Biopython code that builds the backbone (N, CA, C, O; Angstrom):
import numpy as np
from Bio.PDB.StructureBuilder import StructureBuilder

atoms = [
    (1, "MET", "N", (0.841, -1.174, 0.000)),
    (1, "MET", "CA", (0.000, 0.000, 0.000)),
    (1, "MET", "C", (0.889, 1.242, 0.000)),
    (1, "MET", "O", (2.007, 1.212, 0.515)),
    (2, "SER", "N", (0.400, 2.305, -0.565)),
    (2, "SER", "CA", (1.158, 3.546, -0.664)),
    (2, "SER", "C", (1.224, 4.263, 0.680)),
    (2, "SER", "O", (0.478, 3.945, 1.606)),
    (3, "VAL", "N", (2.115, 5.220, 0.767)),
    (3, "VAL", "CA", (2.224, 6.036, 1.977)),
    (3, "VAL", "C", (0.896, 6.746, 2.234)),
    (3, "VAL", "O", (0.431, 6.819, 3.372)),
    (4, "HIS", "N", (0.295, 7.264, 1.170)),
    (4, "HIS", "CA", (-1.014, 7.913, 1.313)),
    (4, "HIS", "C", (-2.036, 6.936, 1.891)),
    (4, "HIS", "O", (-2.801, 7.277, 2.794)),
    (5, "GLY", "N", (-2.033, 5.735, 1.362)),
    (5, "GLY", "CA", (-2.994, 4.723, 1.797)),
    (5, "GLY", "C", (-2.777, 4.297, 3.234)),
    (5, "GLY", "O", (-3.740, 4.141, 3.985)),
    (6, "GLU", "N", (-1.532, 4.106, 3.627)),
    (6, "GLU", "CA", (-1.232, 3.701, 5.007)),
    (6, "GLU", "C", (-1.593, 4.803, 5.998)),
    (6, "GLU", "O", (-2.153, 4.537, 7.061)),
    (7, "TYR", "N", (-1.266, 6.039, 5.637)),
    (7, "TYR", "CA", (-1.638, 7.170, 6.486)),
    (7, "TYR", "C", (-3.163, 7.222, 6.629)),
    (7, "TYR", "O", (-3.689, 7.331, 7.736)),
    (8, "SER", "N", (-3.850, 7.143, 5.512)),
    (8, "SER", "CA", (-5.314, 7.225, 5.531)),
    (8, "SER", "C", (-5.932, 6.082, 6.330)),
    (8, "SER", "O", (-6.898, 6.293, 7.064)),
    (9, "ARG", "N", (-5.393, 4.892, 6.198)),
    (9, "ARG", "CA", (-5.907, 3.746, 6.951)),
    (9, "ARG", "C", (-5.743, 3.975, 8.449)),
    (9, "ARG", "O", (-6.672, 3.736, 9.220)),
    (10, "ALA", "N", (-4.572, 4.435, 8.863)),
    (10, "ALA", "CA", (-4.313, 4.684, 10.287)),
    (10, "ALA", "C", (-5.229, 5.786, 10.816)),
    (10, "ALA", "O", (-5.762, 5.678, 11.921)),
    (11, "LEU", "N", (-5.409, 6.835, 10.032)),
    (11, "LEU", "CA", (-6.283, 7.935, 10.442)),
    (11, "LEU", "C", (-7.726, 7.471, 10.551)),
    (11, "LEU", "O", (-8.402, 7.784, 11.531)),
    (12, "GLU", "N", (-8.209, 6.727, 9.558)),
    (12, "GLU", "CA", (-9.602, 6.268, 9.587)),
    (12, "GLU", "C", (-9.853, 5.317, 10.756)),
    (12, "GLU", "O", (-10.929, 5.350, 11.353)),
    (13, "THR", "N", (-8.891, 4.483, 11.087)),
    (13, "THR", "CA", (-9.033, 3.581, 12.236)),
    (13, "THR", "C", (-9.169, 4.394, 13.515)),
    (13, "THR", "O", (-9.979, 4.063, 14.381)),
    (14, "LEU", "N", (-8.386, 5.448, 13.633)),
    (14, "LEU", "CA", (-8.469, 6.325, 14.803)),
    (14, "LEU", "C", (-9.800, 7.061, 14.839)),
    (14, "LEU", "O", (-10.401, 7.187, 15.906)),
    (15, "ILE", "N", (-10.268, 7.546, 13.707)),
    (15, "ILE", "CA", (-11.559, 8.235, 13.651)),
    (15, "ILE", "C", (-12.680, 7.309, 14.110)),
    (15, "ILE", "O", (-13.552, 7.729, 14.871)),
    (16, "VAL", "N", (-12.670, 6.068, 13.665)),
    (16, "VAL", "CA", (-13.689, 5.095, 14.079)),
    (16, "VAL", "C", (-13.646, 4.893, 15.592)),
    (16, "VAL", "O", (-14.691, 4.835, 16.241)),
    (17, "ALA", "N", (-12.451, 4.788, 16.151)),
    (17, "ALA", "CA", (-12.306, 4.574, 17.598)),
    (17, "ALA", "C", (-12.785, 5.788, 18.390)),
    (17, "ALA", "O", (-13.435, 5.636, 19.424)),
    (18, "VAL", "N", (-12.469, 6.982, 17.916)),
    (18, "VAL", "CA", (-12.923, 8.196, 18.607)),
    (18, "VAL", "C", (-14.441, 8.304, 18.507)),
    (18, "VAL", "O", (-15.105, 8.695, 19.467)),
    (19, "ARG", "N", (-14.985, 7.960, 17.349)),
    (19, "ARG", "CA", (-16.436, 8.006, 17.167)),
    (19, "ARG", "C", (-17.149, 7.062, 18.151)),
    (19, "ARG", "O", (-18.269, 7.342, 18.579)),
    (20, "ALA", "N", (-16.510, 5.968, 18.499)),
    (20, "ALA", "CA", (-17.109, 4.981, 19.405)),
    (20, "ALA", "C", (-17.052, 5.401, 20.872)),
    (20, "ALA", "O", (-17.703, 4.781, 21.713)),
    (21, "LEU", "N", (-16.291, 6.434, 21.188)),
    (21, "LEU", "CA", (-16.207, 6.898, 22.569)),
    (21, "LEU", "C", (-17.548, 7.462, 23.023)),
    (21, "LEU", "O", (-18.310, 8.009, 22.226)),
    (22, "GLU", "N", (-17.815, 7.322, 24.281)),
    (22, "GLU", "CA", (-19.052, 7.875, 24.825)),
    (22, "GLU", "C", (-18.868, 9.298, 25.332)),
    (22, "GLU", "O", (-19.831, 9.926, 25.774)),
    (23, "ALA", "N", (-17.690, 9.795, 25.277)),
    (23, "ALA", "CA", (-17.390, 11.131, 25.777)),
    (23, "ALA", "C", (-18.227, 12.183, 25.050)),
    (23, "ALA", "O", (-18.372, 12.156, 23.828)),
    (24, "ALA", "N", (-18.761, 13.086, 25.821)),
    (24, "ALA", "CA", (-19.601, 14.129, 25.255)),
    (24, "ALA", "C", (-18.814, 15.088, 24.366)),
    (24, "ALA", "O", (-19.378, 15.726, 23.477)),
    (25, "ASP", "N", (-17.534, 15.183, 24.608)),
    (25, "ASP", "CA", (-16.724, 16.135, 23.846)),
    (25, "ASP", "C", (-15.994, 15.498, 22.669)),
    (25, "ASP", "O", (-14.999, 16.050, 22.198)),
    (26, "ARG", "N", (-16.455, 14.370, 22.192)),
    (26, "ARG", "CA", (-15.767, 13.696, 21.086)),
    (26, "ARG", "C", (-15.954, 14.400, 19.754)),
    (26, "ARG", "O", (-15.105, 14.265, 18.872)),
    (27, "GLU", "N", (-17.030, 15.143, 19.581)),
    (27, "GLU", "CA", (-17.327, 15.765, 18.288)),
    (27, "GLU", "C", (-16.231, 16.718, 17.816)),
    (27, "GLU", "O", (-15.868, 16.672, 16.640)),
    (28, "PRO", "N", (-15.689, 17.579, 18.679)),
    (28, "PRO", "CA", (-14.595, 18.434, 18.192)),
    (28, "PRO", "C", (-13.379, 17.619, 17.726)),
    (28, "PRO", "O", (-12.718, 17.984, 16.754)),
    (29, "TRP", "N", (-13.094, 16.518, 18.424)),
    (29, "TRP", "CA", (-11.964, 15.667, 18.019)),
    (29, "TRP", "C", (-12.253, 15.015, 16.677)),
    (29, "TRP", "O", (-11.376, 14.940, 15.817)),
    (30, "LEU", "N", (-13.476, 14.545, 16.499)),
    (30, "LEU", "CA", (-13.845, 13.939, 15.216)),
    (30, "LEU", "C", (-13.705, 14.943, 14.081)),
    (30, "LEU", "O", (-13.186, 14.617, 13.013)),
    (31, "GLN", "N", (-14.165, 16.154, 14.316)),
    (31, "GLN", "CA", (-14.075, 17.170, 13.277)),
    (31, "GLN", "C", (-12.621, 17.466, 12.949)),
    (31, "GLN", "O", (-12.265, 17.578, 11.776)),
    (32, "ARG", "N", (-11.784, 17.595, 13.957)),
    (32, "ARG", "CA", (-10.377, 17.913, 13.716)),
    (32, "ARG", "C", (-9.658, 16.767, 13.000)),
    (32, "ARG", "O", (-8.859, 17.005, 12.094)),
    (33, "PHE", "N", (-9.941, 15.522, 13.407)),
    (33, "PHE", "CA", (-9.320, 14.401, 12.709)),
    (33, "PHE", "C", (-9.835, 14.286, 11.282)),
    (33, "PHE", "O", (-9.076, 13.949, 10.373)),
    (34, "THR", "N", (-11.103, 14.561, 11.081)),
    (34, "THR", "CA", (-11.665, 14.535, 9.732)),
    (34, "THR", "C", (-10.973, 15.567, 8.844)),
    (34, "THR", "O", (-10.740, 15.316, 7.661)),
    (35, "GLU", "N", (-10.650, 16.715, 9.410)),
    (35, "GLU", "CA", (-9.940, 17.746, 8.655)),
    (35, "GLU", "C", (-8.522, 17.312, 8.286)),
    (35, "GLU", "O", (-7.913, 17.896, 7.390)),
    (36, "ALA", "N", (-7.992, 16.294, 8.966)),
    (36, "ALA", "CA", (-6.639, 15.795, 8.680)),
    (36, "ALA", "C", (-6.623, 14.774, 7.543)),
    (36, "ALA", "O", (-5.564, 14.253, 7.195)),
    (37, "ARG", "N", (-7.772, 14.488, 6.971)),
    (37, "ARG", "CA", (-7.808, 13.572, 5.824)),
    (37, "ARG", "C", (-7.059, 14.190, 4.651)),
    (37, "ARG", "O", (-7.037, 15.408, 4.474)),
    (38, "VAL", "N", (-6.459, 13.338, 3.875)),
    (38, "VAL", "CA", (-5.660, 13.790, 2.737)),
    (38, "VAL", "C", (-6.493, 14.628, 1.777)),
    (38, "VAL", "O", (-6.001, 15.615, 1.230)),
    (39, "ASP", "N", (-7.737, 14.249, 1.568)),
    (39, "ASP", "CA", (-8.570, 14.989, 0.614)),
    (39, "ASP", "C", (-9.031, 16.351, 1.142)),
    (39, "ASP", "O", (-9.619, 17.134, 0.397)),
    (40, "ARG", "N", (-8.770, 16.637, 2.414)),
    (40, "ARG", "CA", (-9.154, 17.919, 3.004)),
    (40, "ARG", "C", (-7.966, 18.872, 3.160)),
    (40, "ARG", "O", (-8.127, 20.008, 3.605)),
    (41, "GLN", "N", (-6.788, 18.403, 2.794)),
    (41, "GLN", "CA", (-5.563, 19.184, 2.955)),
    (41, "GLN", "C", (-4.903, 19.370, 1.588)),
    (41, "GLN", "O", (-5.191, 18.620, 0.655)),
    (42, "PRO", "N", (-4.017, 20.367, 1.464)),
    (42, "PRO", "CA", (-3.360, 20.595, 0.176)),
    (42, "PRO", "C", (-2.453, 19.446, -0.255)),
    (42, "PRO", "O", (-2.282, 19.205, -1.450)),
    (43, "ASP", "N", (-1.872, 18.735, 0.714)),
    (43, "ASP", "CA", (-0.991, 17.624, 0.383)),
    (43, "ASP", "C", (-0.830, 16.712, 1.602)),
    (43, "ASP", "O", (-1.350, 16.999, 2.681)),
    (44, "LEU", "N", (-0.108, 15.620, 1.412)),
    (44, "LEU", "CA", (0.072, 14.631, 2.472)),
    (44, "LEU", "C", (0.810, 15.209, 3.670)),
    (44, "LEU", "O", (0.474, 14.887, 4.809)),
    (45, "SER", "N", (1.802, 16.051, 3.440)),
    (45, "SER", "CA", (2.547, 16.653, 4.550)),
    (45, "SER", "C", (1.644, 17.542, 5.409)),
    (45, "SER", "O", (1.732, 17.515, 6.637)),
    (46, "ALA", "N", (0.797, 18.314, 4.779)),
    (46, "ALA", "CA", (-0.135, 19.168, 5.523)),
    (46, "ALA", "C", (-1.106, 18.313, 6.333)),
    (46, "ALA", "O", (-1.424, 18.645, 7.475)),
    (47, "ALA", "N", (-1.568, 17.229, 5.751)),
    (47, "ALA", "CA", (-2.470, 16.323, 6.470)),
    (47, "ALA", "C", (-1.762, 15.733, 7.681)),
    (47, "ALA", "O", (-2.343, 15.665, 8.765)),
    (48, "ALA", "N", (-0.525, 15.308, 7.513)),
    (48, "ALA", "CA", (0.235, 14.729, 8.624)),
    (48, "ALA", "C", (0.472, 15.764, 9.714)),
    (48, "ALA", "O", (0.350, 15.447, 10.897)),
    (49, "ARG", "N", (0.808, 16.991, 9.342)),
    (49, "ARG", "CA", (1.002, 18.046, 10.347)),
    (49, "ARG", "C", (-0.288, 18.296, 11.120)),
    (49, "ARG", "O", (-0.251, 18.509, 12.332)),
    (50, "GLN", "N", (-1.421, 18.273, 10.434)),
    (50, "GLN", "CA", (-2.714, 18.452, 11.101)),
    (50, "GLN", "C", (-2.948, 17.321, 12.100)),
    (50, "GLN", "O", (-3.386, 17.570, 13.223)),
    (51, "SER", "N", (-2.660, 16.089, 11.704)),
    (51, "SER", "CA", (-2.834, 14.956, 12.610)),
    (51, "SER", "C", (-1.955, 15.075, 13.844)),
    (51, "SER", "O", (-2.407, 14.819, 14.960)),
    (52, "VAL", "N", (-0.713, 15.459, 13.651)),
    (52, "VAL", "CA", (0.205, 15.612, 14.783)),
    (52, "VAL", "C", (-0.342, 16.644, 15.761)),
    (52, "VAL", "O", (-0.316, 16.428, 16.973)),
    (53, "GLU", "N", (-0.830, 17.749, 15.247)),
    (53, "GLU", "CA", (-1.385, 18.800, 16.106)),
    (53, "GLU", "C", (-2.572, 18.281, 16.911)),
    (53, "GLU", "O", (-2.658, 18.518, 18.116)),
    (54, "VAL", "N", (-3.474, 17.584, 16.257)),
    (54, "VAL", "CA", (-4.663, 17.072, 16.944)),
    (54, "VAL", "C", (-4.262, 16.026, 17.984)),
    (54, "VAL", "O", (-4.777, 16.037, 19.102)),
    (55, "ILE", "N", (-3.363, 15.138, 17.629)),
    (55, "ILE", "CA", (-2.934, 14.095, 18.565)),
    (55, "ILE", "C", (-2.278, 14.713, 19.787)),
    (55, "ILE", "O", (-2.557, 14.295, 20.911)),
    (56, "ARG", "N", (-1.421, 15.689, 19.595)),
    (56, "ARG", "CA", (-0.774, 16.337, 20.747)),
    (56, "ARG", "C", (-1.797, 16.981, 21.661)),
    (56, "ARG", "O", (-1.667, 16.914, 22.884)),
    (57, "ASP", "N", (-2.817, 17.609, 21.081)),
    (57, "ASP", "CA", (-3.876, 18.191, 21.903)),
    (57, "ASP", "C", (-4.687, 17.103, 22.604)),
    (57, "ASP", "O", (-5.008, 17.234, 23.785)),
    (58, "LEU", "N", (-5.013, 16.047, 21.896)),
    (58, "LEU", "CA", (-5.799, 14.950, 22.462)),
    (58, "LEU", "C", (-5.061, 14.272, 23.611)),
    (58, "LEU", "O", (-5.675, 13.894, 24.608)),
    (59, "GLU", "N", (-3.754, 14.117, 23.474)),
    (59, "GLU", "CA", (-2.972, 13.446, 24.515)),
    (59, "GLU", "C", (-3.030, 14.170, 25.853)),
    (59, "GLU", "O", (-2.832, 13.547, 26.896)),
    (60, "THR", "N", (-3.295, 15.458, 25.847)),
    (60, "THR", "CA", (-3.389, 16.213, 27.103)),
    (60, "THR", "C", (-4.660, 15.870, 27.872)),
    (60, "THR", "O", (-4.791, 16.228, 29.043)),
    (61, "THR", "N", (-5.593, 15.182, 27.227)),
    (61, "THR", "CA", (-6.856, 14.824, 27.882)),
    (61, "THR", "C", (-6.828, 13.437, 28.496)),
    (61, "THR", "O", (-7.838, 12.975, 29.027)),
    (62, "GLN", "N", (-5.691, 12.769, 28.431)),
    (62, "GLN", "CA", (-5.528, 11.407, 28.941)),
    (62, "GLN", "C", (-6.575, 10.461, 28.351)),
    (62, "GLN", "O", (-7.435, 9.952, 29.070)),
    (63, "PRO", "N", (-6.497, 10.231, 27.049)),
    (63, "PRO", "CA", (-7.484, 9.368, 26.384)),
    (63, "PRO", "C", (-7.346, 7.903, 26.797)),
    (63, "PRO", "O", (-6.369, 7.510, 27.435)),
    (64, "ALA", "N", (-8.324, 7.127, 26.428)),
    (64, "ALA", "CA", (-8.343, 5.689, 26.713)),
    (64, "ALA", "C", (-7.129, 5.014, 26.083)),
    (64, "ALA", "O", (-6.610, 5.488, 25.073)),
    (65, "PRO", "N", (-6.670, 3.902, 26.677)),
    (65, "PRO", "CA", (-5.488, 3.200, 26.149)),
    (65, "PRO", "C", (-5.597, 2.843, 24.669)),
    (65, "PRO", "O", (-4.608, 2.941, 23.944)),
    (66, "ARG", "N", (-6.750, 2.441, 24.217)),
    (66, "ARG", "CA", (-6.935, 2.099, 22.790)),
    (66, "ARG", "C", (-6.659, 3.314, 21.912)),
    (66, "ARG", "O", (-6.024, 3.193, 20.864)),
    (67, "ILE", "N", (-7.129, 4.470, 22.332)),
    (67, "ILE", "CA", (-6.906, 5.702, 21.577)),
    (67, "ILE", "C", (-5.418, 6.055, 21.588)),
    (67, "ILE", "O", (-4.870, 6.478, 20.571)),
    (68, "VAL", "N", (-4.773, 5.882, 22.732)),
    (68, "VAL", "CA", (-3.333, 6.155, 22.833)),
    (68, "VAL", "C", (-2.560, 5.290, 21.845)),
    (68, "VAL", "O", (-1.661, 5.777, 21.160)),
    (69, "ASP", "N", (-2.906, 4.015, 21.772)),
    (69, "ASP", "CA", (-2.229, 3.097, 20.844)),
    (69, "ASP", "C", (-2.443, 3.504, 19.388)),
    (69, "ASP", "O", (-1.507, 3.478, 18.589)),
    (70, "LEU", "N", (-3.659, 3.874, 19.049)),
    (70, "LEU", "CA", (-3.954, 4.283, 17.676)),
    (70, "LEU", "C", (-3.277, 5.607, 17.331)),
    (70, "LEU", "O", (-2.845, 5.813, 16.197)),
    (71, "CYS", "N", (-3.189, 6.498, 18.311)),
    (71, "CYS", "CA", (-2.470, 7.754, 18.098)),
    (71, "CYS", "C", (-0.992, 7.484, 17.838)),
    (71, "CYS", "O", (-0.391, 8.101, 16.959)),
    (72, "ALA", "N", (-0.411, 6.569, 18.597)),
    (72, "ALA", "CA", (1.002, 6.225, 18.407)),
    (72, "ALA", "C", (1.231, 5.663, 17.006)),
    (72, "ALA", "O", (2.234, 5.977, 16.366)),
    (73, "ASN", "N", (0.313, 4.842, 16.535)),
    (73, "ASN", "CA", (0.419, 4.284, 15.190)),
    (73, "ASN", "C", (0.362, 5.391, 14.136)),
    (73, "ASN", "O", (1.178, 5.423, 13.215)),
    (74, "LEU", "N", (-0.605, 6.294, 14.279)),
    (74, "LEU", "CA", (-0.723, 7.388, 13.318)),
    (74, "LEU", "C", (0.496, 8.302, 13.391)),
    (74, "LEU", "O", (0.978, 8.770, 12.359)),
    (75, "LEU", "N", (1.000, 8.563, 14.593)),
    (75, "LEU", "CA", (2.196, 9.388, 14.731)),
    (75, "LEU", "C", (3.396, 8.765, 14.015)),
    (75, "LEU", "O", (4.210, 9.475, 13.424)),
    (76, "ALA", "N", (3.501, 7.450, 14.071)),
    (76, "ALA", "CA", (4.597, 6.767, 13.371)),
    (76, "ALA", "C", (4.507, 7.026, 11.863)),
    (76, "ALA", "O", (5.525, 7.253, 11.210)),
    (77, "HIS", "N", (3.307, 6.992, 11.323)),
    (77, "HIS", "CA", (3.122, 7.291, 9.900)),
    (77, "HIS", "C", (3.465, 8.756, 9.618)),
    (77, "HIS", "O", (4.106, 9.074, 8.616)),
    (78, "CYS", "N", (3.032, 9.632, 10.511)),
    (78, "CYS", "CA", (3.325, 11.056, 10.329)),
    (78, "CYS", "C", (4.817, 11.315, 10.356)),
    (78, "CYS", "O", (5.321, 12.137, 9.591)),
    (79, "GLN", "N", (5.529, 10.619, 11.234)),
    (79, "GLN", "CA", (6.973, 10.799, 11.310)),
    (79, "GLN", "C", (7.641, 10.333, 10.018)),
    (79, "GLN", "O", (8.585, 10.966, 9.543)),
    (80, "MET", "N", (7.163, 9.245, 9.458)),
    (80, "MET", "CA", (7.723, 8.796, 8.174)),
    (80, "MET", "C", (7.478, 9.829, 7.079)),
    (80, "MET", "O", (8.335, 10.041, 6.221)),
    (81, "ILE", "N", (6.334, 10.457, 7.107)),
    (81, "ILE", "CA", (5.981, 11.453, 6.093)),
    (81, "ILE", "C", (6.777, 12.739, 6.286)),
    (81, "ILE", "O", (7.311, 13.302, 5.330)),
    (82, "LEU", "N", (6.851, 13.195, 7.531)),
    (82, "LEU", "CA", (7.448, 14.494, 7.820)),
    (82, "LEU", "C", (8.942, 14.432, 8.142)),
    (82, "LEU", "O", (9.647, 15.435, 8.034)),
    (83, "GLY", "N", (9.412, 13.272, 8.530)),
    (83, "GLY", "CA", (10.819, 13.121, 8.892)),
    (83, "GLY", "C", (11.082, 13.486, 10.337)),
    (83, "GLY", "O", (11.961, 12.897, 10.965)),
    (84, "SER", "N", (10.361, 14.421, 10.871)),
    (84, "SER", "CA", (10.516, 14.852, 12.262)),
    (84, "SER", "C", (9.182, 15.366, 12.745)),
    (84, "SER", "O", (8.404, 15.913, 11.963)),
    (85, "LEU", "N", (8.909, 15.199, 14.018)),
    (85, "LEU", "CA", (7.642, 15.666, 14.571)),
    (85, "LEU", "C", (7.813, 16.955, 15.371)),
    (85, "LEU", "O", (6.886, 17.382, 16.060)),
    (86, "ASP", "N", (8.968, 17.565, 15.288)),
    (86, "ASP", "CA", (9.218, 18.819, 16.040)),
    (86, "ASP", "C", (8.536, 19.981, 15.400)),
    (86, "ASP", "O", (8.636, 21.105, 15.892)),
]
sb = StructureBuilder()
sb.init_structure("model")
sb.init_model(0)
sb.init_chain("A")
sb.init_seg("    ")
for serial, (resi, resn, name, xyz) in enumerate(atoms, 1):
    if name == "N":
        sb.init_residue(resn, " ", resi, " ")
    sb.init_atom(name, np.array(xyz, "f"), 0.0, 1.0, " ", f" {name:<3s}", serial, name[0])
structure = sb.get_structure()
């Protein structure tokens, strides 16, 4: 699968998991992750930067372990795309 495809797969898996949360405040996270889709950004790098930003913000809320694992997976893809997460 292509880099675009792997990134998109990891992002969509995370979106599904966030959607399944019962948290009342999940909608803003869903919207932000949806905005990180490749088709919503000018290019793959911009999409990856958007994902990194959302994940860093989400991590401050101490999400469920499943979400943490999926975020780590998506971050790994973002690092491959961007080269650095700084």
